[in-house]
DSSP file (Angstrom, degrees, kcal/mol; ACC not computed):
  #  RESIDUE AA STRUCTURE BP1 BP2  ACC     N-H-->O    O-->H-N    N-H-->O    O-->H-N    TCO  KAPPA ALPHA  PHI   PSI    X-CA   Y-CA   Z-CA
    1    1 A M              0   0    0      0, 0.0     2,-0.5     0, 0.0     0, 0.0   0.000 360.0 360.0 360.0 150.1    0.0    0.0    0.0
    2    2 A N        -     0   0    0      1,-0.0     2,-0.2     0, 0.0     0, 0.0  -0.708 360.0-135.2 -89.8 133.0    1.1    3.5   -0.7
    3    3 A A        -     0   0    0     -2,-0.5     2,-0.4     1,-0.1    -1,-0.0  -0.594  23.3-110.4 -85.4 145.0    1.6    5.7    2.4
    4    4 A I        -     0   0    0     -2,-0.2     2,-0.7     1,-0.1    -1,-0.1  -0.595  28.2-134.2 -73.4 132.0    0.3    9.2    2.4
    5    5 A K    >   -     0   0    0     -2,-0.4     3,-0.5     1,-0.1     4,-0.2  -0.780  15.3-167.1 -90.1 116.9    3.1   11.7    2.3
    6    6 A F  G >> S+     0   0    0     -2,-0.7     4,-0.6     1,-0.2     3,-0.5   0.520  72.1  83.6 -85.2  -2.9    2.4   14.4    4.8
    7    7 A E  G >4 S+     0   0    0      1,-0.2     3,-0.8     2,-0.2     4,-0.5   0.892  89.3  51.3 -63.3 -36.4    5.1   16.7    3.5
    8    8 A K  G <4 S+     0   0    0     -3,-0.5    -1,-0.2     1,-0.2    -2,-0.2   0.662 110.5  49.9 -73.3 -11.8    2.8   18.0    0.8
    9    9 A F  G <> S+     0   0    0     -3,-0.5     4,-2.0    -4,-0.2    -1,-0.2   0.461  87.3  88.4-101.4  -3.1    0.1   18.7    3.4
   10   10 A K  H <X S+     0   0    0     -3,-0.8     4,-2.6    -4,-0.6     5,-0.2   0.947  88.0  45.1 -64.3 -52.3    2.4   20.7    5.9
   11   11 A T  H  > S+     0   0    0     -4,-0.5     4,-2.3     1,-0.2     5,-0.2   0.936 114.6  46.6 -68.7 -45.0    2.0   24.1    4.6
   12   12 A P  H  > S+     0   0    0      0, 0.0     4,-2.6     0, 0.0    -1,-0.2   0.901 114.2  49.6 -59.5 -34.9   -1.8   24.0    4.1
   13   13 A L  H  X S+     0   0    0     -4,-2.0     4,-1.9     2,-0.2    -2,-0.2   0.900 111.0  47.7 -75.3 -34.8   -2.2   22.6    7.5
   14   14 A V  H  X S+     0   0    0     -4,-2.6     4,-2.5    -5,-0.2    -1,-0.2   0.922 114.0  48.8 -64.4 -41.8    0.0   25.2    9.2
   15   15 A I  H  X S+     0   0    0     -4,-2.3     4,-2.4    -5,-0.2    -2,-0.2   0.914 112.0  47.3 -63.2 -44.3   -1.9   27.9    7.3
   16   16 A T  H  X S+     0   0    0     -4,-2.6     4,-2.1    -5,-0.2    -1,-0.2   0.836 111.4  52.0 -68.0 -30.8   -5.2   26.5    8.3
   17   17 A G  H  X S+     0   0    0     -4,-1.9     4,-2.4     2,-0.2    -2,-0.2   0.919 110.4  47.2 -70.2 -46.2   -4.1   26.2   11.9
   18   18 A I  H  X S+     0   0    0     -4,-2.5     4,-2.4     1,-0.2    -2,-0.2   0.903 112.8  50.3 -65.4 -40.5   -2.9   29.9   12.0
   19   19 A L  H  X S+     0   0    0     -4,-2.4     4,-2.5     2,-0.2     5,-0.2   0.919 111.0  47.1 -64.5 -41.3   -6.2   31.1   10.4
   20   20 A I  H  X S+     0   0    0     -4,-2.1     4,-2.6     2,-0.2     5,-0.2   0.922 111.8  51.6 -67.9 -38.3   -8.3   29.1   12.9
   21   21 A L  H  X S+     0   0    0     -4,-2.4     4,-2.3     1,-0.2    -2,-0.2   0.918 112.8  46.4 -57.7 -44.7   -6.2   30.5   15.8
   22   22 A A  H  X S+     0   0    0     -4,-2.4     4,-2.1     2,-0.2    -2,-0.2   0.869 112.4  48.4 -70.7 -34.1   -6.7   34.1   14.5
   23   23 A I  H  X S+     0   0    0     -4,-2.5     4,-2.7     2,-0.2     5,-0.2   0.948 114.8  45.8 -69.5 -45.6  -10.4   33.7   14.0
   24   24 A V  H  X S+     0   0    0     -4,-2.6     4,-2.1    -5,-0.2    -2,-0.2   0.912 113.9  47.7 -60.4 -43.5  -10.9   32.2   17.4
   25   25 A T  H  X S+     0   0    0     -4,-2.3     4,-1.4     2,-0.2    -1,-0.2   0.871 113.5  47.5 -63.1 -43.6   -8.8   34.8   19.1
   26   26 A A  H  < S+     0   0    0     -4,-2.1    -2,-0.2     1,-0.2    -1,-0.2   0.880 114.3  48.9 -65.9 -39.2  -10.6   37.7   17.2
   27   27 A H  H  < S+     0   0    0     -4,-2.7    -2,-0.2     1,-0.2    -1,-0.2   0.897 114.9  43.2 -72.9 -38.5  -14.0   36.2   18.1
   28   28 A A  H >< S+     0   0    0     -4,-2.1     3,-1.1    -5,-0.2     2,-0.3   0.719  89.0 102.4 -83.0 -21.0  -13.2   35.7   21.8
   29   29 A S  T 3< S-     0   0    0     -4,-1.4     3,-0.1     1,-0.2    -4,-0.0  -0.458  93.4  -3.4 -74.8 127.2  -11.5   39.0   22.5
   30   30 A G  T 3  S+     0   0    0     -2,-0.3     2,-0.5     1,-0.2    -1,-0.2   0.637  98.2 121.7  76.4  15.3  -13.4   41.7   24.4
   31   31 A S    <   -     0   0    0     -3,-1.1     2,-0.5     2,-0.0    -1,-0.2  -0.934  44.5-160.7-112.6 132.0  -16.7   39.8   24.5
   32   32 A T        -     0   0    0     -2,-0.5     2,-0.7    -3,-0.1    -3,-0.0  -0.950  12.6-141.9-111.3 131.9  -18.4   39.1   27.7
   33   33 A Q        +     0   0    0     -2,-0.5     3,-0.2     1,-0.1    -2,-0.0  -0.826  29.7 163.0 -97.4 110.1  -21.0   36.3   27.7
   34   34 A A    >   +     0   0    0     -2,-0.7     3,-1.1     1,-0.1     4,-0.4   0.249  46.2 104.7-109.4  11.5  -23.9   37.1   30.0
   35   35 A G  T 3  S+     0   0    0      1,-0.3     4,-0.2     2,-0.1     3,-0.2   0.767  86.0  37.8 -64.9 -30.1  -26.2   34.5   28.5
   36   36 A F  T 3> S+     0   0    0     -3,-0.2     4,-2.5     1,-0.1    -1,-0.3   0.156  82.8 102.3-108.0  17.7  -26.0   32.1   31.3
   37   37 A D  H <> S+     0   0    0     -3,-1.1     4,-2.1     2,-0.2     5,-0.2   0.908  84.6  48.8 -62.3 -45.6  -25.9   34.5   34.2
   38   38 A D  H  > S+     0   0    0     -4,-0.4     4,-2.3     1,-0.2    -1,-0.2   0.877 111.4  49.7 -64.9 -38.0  -29.5   33.8   35.1
   39   39 A V  H  > S+     0   0    0      1,-0.2     4,-2.6     2,-0.2    -2,-0.2   0.937 111.9  47.6 -69.6 -43.6  -29.0   30.1   34.9
   40   40 A W  H  X S+     0   0    0     -4,-2.5     4,-2.2     1,-0.2    -2,-0.2   0.889 112.0  51.0 -65.1 -34.7  -25.9   30.3   37.2
   41   41 A L  H  X S+     0   0    0     -4,-2.1     4,-2.3     2,-0.2    -1,-0.2   0.892 111.3  47.1 -66.0 -38.5  -27.7   32.5   39.7
   42   42 A K  H  X S+     0   0    0     -4,-2.3     4,-2.0     2,-0.2    -2,-0.2   0.903 113.6  48.5 -71.1 -36.8  -30.6   30.1   39.8
   43   43 A I  H  X S+     0   0    0     -4,-2.6     4,-1.9     2,-0.2    -2,-0.2   0.888 112.5  47.5 -64.3 -39.9  -28.3   27.1   40.3
   44   44 A S  H  X S+     0   0    0     -4,-2.2     4,-2.5     2,-0.2    -1,-0.2   0.861 110.1  53.4 -73.0 -34.6  -26.3   28.7   43.0
   45   45 A D  H  X S+     0   0    0     -4,-2.3     4,-0.6    -5,-0.2     7,-0.3   0.901 110.6  46.7 -62.6 -36.6  -29.5   29.7   44.7
   46   46 A Y  H  < S+     0   0    0     -4,-2.0     6,-1.3     2,-0.2    -2,-0.2   0.868 112.5  50.6 -64.3 -38.5  -30.7   26.2   44.6
   47   47 A M  H  < S+     0   0    0     -4,-1.9    -2,-0.2     1,-0.2    -1,-0.2   0.895 121.4  31.7 -67.1 -44.7  -27.4   25.0   45.9
   48   48 A Q  H  < S+     0   0    0     -4,-2.5    -1,-0.2     4,-0.1    -2,-0.2   0.360 112.9  71.8 -96.4   2.4  -27.3   27.4   48.9
   49   49 A G  S  X S-     0   0    0     -4,-0.6     4,-2.0    -5,-0.2     5,-0.1  -0.086 108.8 -64.8-100.8-154.6  -31.0   27.6   49.5
   50   50 A S  H  > S+     0   0    0      1,-0.2     4,-2.1     2,-0.2     5,-0.2   0.851 130.8  53.7 -64.8 -39.9  -33.4   25.2   51.0
   51   51 A L  H  > S+     0   0    0      2,-0.2     4,-2.3     1,-0.2    -1,-0.2   0.911 109.7  50.5 -62.3 -40.7  -33.1   22.6   48.2
   52   52 A G  H  > S+     0   0    0     -6,-1.3     4,-3.0    -7,-0.3    -2,-0.2   0.923 109.5  49.8 -63.2 -42.2  -29.4   22.6   48.7
   53   53 A K  H  X S+     0   0    0     -4,-2.0     4,-2.1     1,-0.2    -1,-0.2   0.863 110.3  50.7 -72.0 -27.2  -29.7   22.1   52.5
   54   54 A V  H  X S+     0   0    0     -4,-2.1     4,-2.4     2,-0.2    -1,-0.2   0.897 111.7  47.0 -73.8 -35.0  -32.1   19.2   52.0
   55   55 A L  H  X S+     0   0    0     -4,-2.3     4,-2.8     2,-0.2    -2,-0.2   0.912 112.0  52.1 -62.1 -43.3  -29.6   17.6   49.5
   56   56 A I  H  X S+     0   0    0     -4,-3.0     4,-2.2     1,-0.2    -2,-0.2   0.924 110.2  47.0 -64.7 -42.5  -26.8   18.1   51.9
   57   57 A G  H  X S+     0   0    0     -4,-2.1     4,-2.6     1,-0.2    -1,-0.2   0.929 111.8  50.8 -65.7 -41.1  -28.7   16.5   54.7
   58   58 A L  H  X S+     0   0    0     -4,-2.4     4,-2.4     1,-0.2     5,-0.2   0.898 110.0  50.7 -62.4 -38.8  -29.7   13.5   52.5
   59   59 A I  H  X S+     0   0    0     -4,-2.8     4,-2.5     2,-0.2    -1,-0.2   0.920 111.1  48.3 -66.2 -38.5  -26.0   13.0   51.5
   60   60 A V  H  X S+     0   0    0     -4,-2.2     4,-2.1     2,-0.2    -2,-0.2   0.914 112.5  48.4 -65.5 -43.9  -25.0   13.1   55.1
   61   61 A L  H  X S+     0   0    0     -4,-2.6     4,-3.0     2,-0.2     5,-0.2   0.913 111.9  48.0 -59.9 -43.1  -27.6   10.6   56.0
   62   62 A V  H  X S+     0   0    0     -4,-2.4     4,-3.1     1,-0.2     5,-0.2   0.940 112.7  49.7 -67.1 -42.8  -26.8    8.2   53.2
   63   63 A G  H  X S+     0   0    0     -4,-2.5     4,-1.5    -5,-0.2    -1,-0.2   0.825 111.1  49.3 -67.4 -27.7  -23.1    8.5   54.1
   64   64 A L  H  X S+     0   0    0     -4,-2.1     4,-2.4     2,-0.2    -1,-0.2   0.907 112.4  47.8 -74.7 -40.2  -23.9    7.8   57.8
   65   65 A A  H  X S+     0   0    0     -4,-3.0     4,-2.3     1,-0.2    -2,-0.2   0.912 112.4  48.5 -66.7 -36.8  -26.0    4.7   56.8
   66   66 A A  H  X S+     0   0    0     -4,-3.1     4,-2.5    -5,-0.2     6,-0.2   0.859 110.2  54.1 -70.5 -29.5  -23.2    3.5   54.5
   67   67 A A  H  X>S+     0   0    0     -4,-1.5     5,-1.5    -5,-0.2     4,-1.2   0.924 110.9  45.2 -63.1 -46.4  -20.7    4.0   57.4
   68   68 A V  H  <5S+     0   0    0     -4,-2.4    -2,-0.2     2,-0.2    -1,-0.2   0.916 116.0  45.6 -66.6 -40.7  -22.9    1.9   59.7
   69   69 A V  H  <5S+     0   0    0     -4,-2.3    -2,-0.2     1,-0.2    -1,-0.2   0.901 121.1  36.9 -70.8 -42.0  -23.4   -0.8   57.1
   70   70 A R  H  <5S-     0   0    0     -4,-2.5    -1,-0.2     2,-0.2    -2,-0.2   0.532 102.4-131.8 -86.9  -6.4  -19.8   -1.0   56.0
   71   71 A Q  T  <5 +     0   0    0     -4,-1.2     2,-0.3     1,-0.2    -3,-0.2   0.902  69.7 115.8  60.4  43.7  -18.6   -0.4   59.6
   72   72 A S     >< -     0   0    0     -5,-1.5     4,-0.5    -6,-0.2     3,-0.5  -0.997  62.3-149.1-145.1 135.0  -16.1    2.3   58.2
   73   73 A L  H  > S+     0   0    0     -2,-0.3     4,-2.4     1,-0.2     5,-0.2   0.604  86.8  84.9 -79.4  -9.1  -16.0    6.0   58.9
   74   74 A M  H  > S+     0   0    0      1,-0.2     4,-2.8     2,-0.2     5,-0.2   0.893  86.0  52.9 -64.0 -39.6  -14.6    6.6   55.4
   75   75 A S  H  > S+     0   0    0     -3,-0.5     4,-2.4     1,-0.2    -1,-0.2   0.913 110.7  47.9 -58.6 -42.1  -18.1    6.6   53.8
   76   76 A L  H  X S+     0   0    0     -4,-0.5     4,-2.6     2,-0.2    -1,-0.2   0.889 111.0  50.4 -70.0 -38.1  -19.2    9.2   56.3
   77   77 A A  H  X S+     0   0    0     -4,-2.4     4,-2.5     2,-0.2    -2,-0.2   0.948 111.6  47.8 -65.0 -44.1  -16.1   11.4   55.6
   78   78 A V  H  X S+     0   0    0     -4,-2.8     4,-2.3     2,-0.2    -2,-0.2   0.914 111.8  50.6 -62.7 -41.0  -16.6   11.2   51.9
   79   79 A A  H  X S+     0   0    0     -4,-2.4     4,-2.5    -5,-0.2    -2,-0.2   0.929 111.6  47.1 -58.9 -47.4  -20.3   12.1   52.3
   80   80 A V  H  X S+     0   0    0     -4,-2.6     4,-2.4     1,-0.2    -2,-0.2   0.902 111.3  51.7 -67.5 -36.4  -19.5   15.1   54.5
   81   81 A G  H  X S+     0   0    0     -4,-2.5     4,-2.1    -5,-0.2    -1,-0.2   0.886 111.5  47.3 -62.9 -39.7  -16.8   16.2   52.1
   82   82 A G  H  X S+     0   0    0     -4,-2.3     4,-1.8     2,-0.2    -2,-0.2   0.849 111.9  49.7 -67.0 -36.3  -19.3   16.0   49.2
   83   83 A A  H  X S+     0   0    0     -4,-2.5     4,-2.2     2,-0.2    -2,-0.2   0.908 112.1  48.8 -68.7 -39.9  -21.9   18.0   51.2
   84   84 A I  H  X S+     0   0    0     -4,-2.4     4,-2.2     1,-0.2    -2,-0.2   0.897 112.4  47.0 -64.3 -42.7  -19.4   20.7   52.1
   85   85 A S  H  X S+     0   0    0     -4,-2.1     4,-1.0     2,-0.2    -1,-0.2   0.802 108.9  55.5 -69.8 -29.2  -18.3   21.0   48.5
   86   86 A L  H  < S+     0   0    0     -4,-1.8    -2,-0.2     2,-0.2    -1,-0.2   0.925 114.0  41.0 -63.7 -46.5  -21.9   21.1   47.3
   87   87 A Y  H  < S+     0   0    0     -4,-2.2     4,-0.3     1,-0.2    -2,-0.2   0.861 122.2  36.6 -73.7 -34.5  -22.7   24.1   49.6
   88   88 A Y  H  X S+     0   0    0     -4,-2.2     4,-1.9     1,-0.2     5,-0.2   0.521  91.7  90.4-101.5  -0.6  -19.5   26.1   49.2
   89   89 A S  H  X S+     0   0    0     -4,-1.0     4,-2.4     1,-0.2     5,-0.2   0.846  82.6  56.1 -63.7 -32.2  -18.9   25.4   45.4
   90   90 A P  H  > S+     0   0    0      0, 0.0     4,-2.6     0, 0.0     5,-0.2   0.939 110.2  45.6 -62.3 -46.5  -20.8   28.4   44.1
   91   91 A D  H  > S+     0   0    0     -4,-0.3     4,-2.0     2,-0.2    -2,-0.2   0.887 113.7  49.4 -64.9 -36.1  -18.7   30.8   46.3
   92   92 A I  H  X S+     0   0    0     -4,-1.9     4,-2.3     2,-0.2    -1,-0.2   0.941 112.6  47.5 -68.8 -47.6  -15.5   29.2   45.2
   93   93 A I  H  X S+     0   0    0     -4,-2.4     4,-2.6     2,-0.2     5,-0.2   0.918 113.1  46.7 -57.9 -46.6  -16.4   29.4   41.6
   94   94 A N  H  X S+     0   0    0     -4,-2.6     4,-2.1     1,-0.2    -1,-0.2   0.880 111.4  52.9 -66.0 -35.1  -17.5   33.0   41.8
   95   95 A G  H  X S+     0   0    0     -4,-2.0     4,-0.7    -5,-0.2    -2,-0.2   0.870 111.6  45.9 -70.8 -35.0  -14.3   33.8   43.7
   96   96 A M  H >< S+     0   0    0     -4,-2.3     3,-0.6     1,-0.2    -2,-0.2   0.949 116.1  45.2 -69.5 -47.6  -12.1   32.1   40.9
   97   97 A M  H 3< S+     0   0    0     -4,-2.6    -2,-0.2     1,-0.2    -1,-0.2   0.806 112.9  50.0 -75.0 -26.7  -14.0   33.8   38.1
   98   98 A A  H 3< S+     0   0    0     -4,-2.1     2,-2.0    -5,-0.2     3,-0.3   0.624  83.0  97.5 -83.6 -11.2  -13.9   37.3   39.8
   99   99 A A    <<  +     0   0    0     -4,-0.7    -1,-0.1    -3,-0.6     4,-0.1  -0.562  40.5 139.0 -78.9  90.5  -10.2   37.2   40.5
  100  100 A S        +     0   0    0     -2,-2.0     2,-0.3     2,-0.1    -1,-0.2   0.520  48.8  70.9-109.9  -9.4   -9.2   39.2   37.5
  101  101 A H  S    S-     0   0    0     -3,-0.3     2,-0.2     1,-0.1    -3,-0.0  -0.756  87.2 -98.6-110.7 161.0   -6.6   41.4   39.0
  102  102 A A        -     0   0    0     -2,-0.3     2,-0.4     1,-0.1    -2,-0.1  -0.455  34.2-118.0 -75.7 142.0   -3.1   40.5   40.2
  103  103 A V        -     0   0    0     -2,-0.2     2,-0.5    -4,-0.1    -1,-0.1  -0.687  27.2-155.2 -76.7 128.0   -2.5   39.9   43.9
  104  104 A Q        -     0   0    0     -2,-0.4     2,-0.4     2,-0.0    -1,-0.0  -0.921   9.4-169.5-113.1 130.1   -0.1   42.4   45.3
  105  105 A T        -     0   0    0     -2,-0.5     2,-0.5     2,-0.0    -2,-0.0  -0.929   5.7-157.1-118.6 140.5    1.9   41.5   48.3
  106  106 A T        -     0   0    0     -2,-0.4     3,-0.0     3,-0.0    -2,-0.0  -0.968  12.2-137.9-122.7 135.2    4.0   43.8   50.4
  107  107 A L        -     0   0    0     -2,-0.5     2,-0.0     1,-0.1    -2,-0.0  -0.659  30.7-103.8 -85.1 142.1    6.8   42.7   52.6
  108  108 A P        -     0   0    0      0, 0.0     2,-0.5     0, 0.0    -1,-0.1  -0.356  33.9-119.9 -64.8 142.4    7.2   44.2   56.1
  109  109 A A        -     0   0    0     -3,-0.0     2,-0.9    -2,-0.0    -3,-0.0  -0.729  18.2-149.2 -83.7 127.0    9.9   46.8   56.4
  110  110 A F              0   0    0     -2,-0.5    -1,-0.0     1,-0.2     0, 0.0  -0.821 360.0 360.0-100.8 103.9   12.6   45.9   58.9
  111  111 A M              0   0    0     -2,-0.9    -1,-0.2     0, 0.0    -2,-0.0   0.336 360.0 360.0-128.7 360.0   14.0   49.1   60.4
């Protein structure tokens, strides 16, 4: 069988890659997407509201039941970790996405 020679495709592939990169960069620069803000607010309200508290309670109860059945506290620890991450994940995600400026630290002056 004849093997396909990629040498003749190198230049068109490089040019196509550069064009795709330029188009994607031009499309994404300076645009803020606010289309999912309402969805994110609703989901974070659910997670930190009464529905989230009910889910957290159920997760802890299932973890406690699994810990009793398996006679191991690891199931309870995983369930509590999952419940904590469910409740605090909206705040963590908002904090990561809002951190758009550099952190400035100052060293104490020794005089």
